[in-house]
C-alpha positions as CSV (number, residue, x, y, z in Angstrom):
1,X,-29.2,-20.8,45.7
2,X,-27.5,-22.8,48.5
3,X,-24.1,-24.1,46.9
4,X,-22.7,-27.4,47.4
5,X,-19.1,-27.9,48.1
6,X,-17.3,-30.5,46.2
7,X,-17.4,-32.9,49.3
8,X,-21.2,-32.4,49.7
9,X,-21.7,-32.8,46.0
10,X,-19.5,-35.9,45.9
11,X,-21.7,-37.3,48.8
12,X,-24.6,-37.2,46.9
13,X,-26.1,-40.5,45.0
14,X,-26.8,-40.4,41.3
15,X,-30.6,-40.4,42.0
16,X,-29.9,-37.0,43.8
17,X,-29.4,-35.4,40.6
18,X,-31.8,-34.6,37.9
19,X,-29.2,-36.0,35.4
20,X,-28.3,-39.1,37.3
21,X,-25.3,-40.6,35.0
22,X,-23.9,-37.2,34.3
23,X,-24.3,-36.3,37.7
24,X,-25.8,-32.5,36.8
25,X,-28.3,-30.5,38.5
26,X,-28.5,-31.7,42.1
27,X,-32.2,-31.7,43.8
28,X,-31.4,-31.1,47.3
29,X,-33.7,-28.2,48.1
30,X,-36.1,-26.0,46.3
31,X,-33.6,-23.3,45.0
32,X,-31.9,-26.5,43.3
33,X,-35.2,-27.6,41.8
34,X,-35.8,-24.1,40.5
35,X,-32.3,-24.1,38.9
36,X,-32.2,-27.4,37.8
37,X,-35.6,-26.5,35.6
38,X,-33.8,-23.1,34.3
39,X,-30.9,-25.0,33.3
40,X,-32.5,-27.9,31.8
41,X,-32.0,-27.2,28.0
42,X,-28.3,-26.3,28.9
43,X,-27.7,-30.0,29.8
44,X,-25.6,-31.5,26.5
45,X,-24.8,-34.7,25.5
46,X,-28.0,-36.5,26.9
47,X,-30.9,-38.7,25.4
48,X,-34.5,-37.8,25.3
49,X,-34.8,-40.9,27.6
50,X,-32.9,-39.4,29.9
51,X,-34.3,-36.1,30.1
52,X,-37.7,-37.9,30.4
53,X,-36.2,-39.6,33.4
54,X,-34.4,-36.2,34.8
55,X,-38.0,-34.5,34.5
56,X,-39.5,-37.2,36.8
57,X,-37.0,-36.8,39.1
58,X,-37.5,-32.8,39.0
59,X,-41.2,-33.3,39.5
60,X,-40.6,-35.6,42.7
61,X,-38.4,-33.1,44.0
62,X,-40.6,-30.3,43.4
63,X,-43.2,-31.9,44.8
64,X,-41.3,-32.7,48.1
65,X,-40.0,-29.2,48.4
66,X,-43.2,-27.2,47.4
67,X,-41.8,-25.9,44.2
68,X,-44.7,-24.9,41.5
69,X,-43.9,-26.2,38.3
70,X,-45.7,-24.2,35.6
71,X,-44.4,-26.9,32.9
72,X,-46.2,-30.2,32.8
73,X,-43.0,-31.6,30.7
74,X,-39.7,-30.9,30.0
75,X,-40.2,-29.8,26.3
76,X,-42.2,-26.7,27.4
77,X,-39.2,-25.4,29.3
78,X,-38.3,-22.2,27.5
79,X,-41.0,-22.2,24.8
80,X,-44.6,-21.2,24.8
81,X,-47.5,-23.4,25.9
82,X,-50.1,-24.1,23.6
């Protein structure tokens, strides 16, 4: 994954993170998008509404960077599809 240094990370707007308010999981490239999905369930202290908003940002970034998402919603992450 491409690492952001502190200056680059500080230069991102909140909307460039999956979790905007917490500034967690940047969505700057395909690698970051995949990482945001992998770490999604590790983010603590967020509401379901914040997770819904984060998932929408992840979906938009995935489309922008041509990342295939196998999950249709964040509740499927790490679980079995029915």
